[in-house]
C-alpha positions, 0 to 999 in steps of 0.5 A: 230639241225642248228649246224647240218644244218651248218656243212652239209654245211660246208662239201657241201662247202668244197666238191663244191670248190674241185670240181671247183664249187662256194661254197653254202655259196656264192651263197646264200649270192647274185645273181650274174645274178639278173640284168639280171634275174629281170624283168624290168616291175617288179616295185612294188608289183602290178607289181609283182603279174601281172609277177608272173600270167602271169609266171605261165599262160605261164608255165601251158599253156606249161605244158597242151599242153605237156600232150595233145601231150603226151610229157611226156618223153620230155626232157624239161616235168620236168622243164616246170612241175616243174617251173609250180609248183613253180610259182604257190607255189610263187603265193600263198604265194604272195596272202596269204601275202598280206592278199588275199585267196592264193586259188583264183585268 
């Protein structure tokens, strides 16, 4: 199975290079804009958890507002929905890794 994934990634890399894109294998090695994306206030696990909760709340508020205003057709709706889901998933797994229930905040 792993061999199939490597072959699939090699084929994907080749297609991406041919299209003038950065290949997936390079993107998986580093985060070129990581210095810009990392929040300066995140300095330890406690501040990381606070940041996760803040971002999750921000996305859930945006989602609720869009739904109440019947903006499911808005071009940003799926972006907001997916970001809310991702922040929720990361927070749940962070809490589990810290030995806490992933269902309680």
